C-alpha positions in Angstrom: -20.9 -24.9 -25.2 -23.1 -21.9 -26.2 -23.0 -20.5 -29.7 -21.8 -17.2 -28.0 -18.8 -18.8 -26.3 -16.3 -18.3 -29.2 -17.4 -14.7 -29.6 -16.9 -14.0 -25.8 -13.5 -15.7 -26.0 -12.5 -13.3 -28.8 -13.9 -10.3 -26.7 -11.7 -11.4 -23.8 -8.6 -11.7 -26.0 -9.3 -8.3 -27.6 -9.6 -6.7 -24.2 -6.3 -8.3 -23.1 -4.5 -7.1 -26.2 -5.8 -3.6 -25.6 -4.9 -3.9 -21.8 -2.0 -6.3 -21.6 -1.5 -5.7 -17.8 -5.1 -6.4 -17.0 -6.1 -9.2 -14.7 -9.4 -9.8 -12.9 -11.9 -12.3 -11.5 -14.7 -13.9 -13.4 -17.1 -11.3 -12.0 -14.8 -8.4 -12.9 -14.3 -9.7 -16.4 -18.1 -9.9 -16.9 -18.8 -6.5 -15.2 -15.9 -4.5 -16.5 -14.1 -6.0 -19.5 -17.0 -7.3 -21.5 -19.4 -4.6 -20.4 -17.0 -1.9 -21.4 -16.5 -3.5 -24.9 -20.2 -4.0 -25.3 -21.0 -0.4 -24.4 -18.4 0.9 -26.9 -19.9 -1.4 -29.6 -23.5 -0.6 -28.8 -22.7 3.2 -28.7 -21.6 3.0 -32.4 -24.8 1.0 -33.3 -27.0 3.5 -31.4 -25.3 6.4 -33.2 -25.9 4.7 -36.6 -29.6 4.0 -35.6 -30.2 7.6 -34.6 -28.6 8.8 -37.8 -31.1 6.6 -39.7 -34.1 7.7 -37.6 -33.1 11.4 -38.1 -32.7 10.9 -41.8 -36.3 9.5 -41.9 -37.4 12.4 -39.7 -38.8 10.1 -37.1 -36.5 11.4 -34.5 -35.5 15.1 -34.0 -32.2 16.3 -32.7 -31.4 19.6 -31.0 -28.3 21.1 -29.4 -28.7 21.9 -25.7 -27.3 24.8 -23.8 -24.8 22.4 -22.5 -23.6 21.7 -26.1 -24.8 18.1 -26.0 -27.2 16.8 -28.6 -30.7 15.7 -27.4 -33.0 13.4 -29.3 -36.8 13.1 -29.2 -39.7 11.7 -31.1 -41.1 13.7 -34.0 -44.7 13.9 -32.9 -45.8 14.8 -36.5 -44.7 11.3 -37.5 -46.3 9.5 -34.6 -48.8 7.6 -36.8 -46.0 6.5 -39.1 -43.9 5.4 -36.2 -46.7 3.3 -34.7 -47.2 1.7 -38.1 -43.5 0.9 -38.4 -43.5 -0.7 -34.9 -46.5 -2.8 -35.8 -44.8 -4.0 -39.0 -41.7 -4.8 -37.0 -43.6 -6.9 -34.5 -45.3 -8.8 -37.3 -42.2 -9.3 -39.5 -39.5 -9.4 -36.8 -37.4 -6.9 -38.8 -37.3 -3.2 -38.8 -38.7 -1.6 -42.0 -36.3 1.3 -42.1 -34.0 0.5 -45.0 -31.9 3.4 -46.5 -32.5 1.8 -49.9 -36.3 1.9 -49.6 
């Protein structure tokens, strides 16, 4: 049994609690149930990461004409970003800590 098996079991149960009438095949559970939950979870993580990157002025945000927010690299911080990426690959941990 993989270390991830209990977590996946909880994800399946959580999906079923949220959708008590759901039923599907193995492939459907992987493609739809677990993927949907992972996307929701990762969306929150990505939002938090973008907030952190914007706070450090490494990423810029702008509102588009379509009212959506767009994100792009802050070219003025390119040297700093490259340095951070090098540090990350050496340390295996991202060096952007709000407490720094």
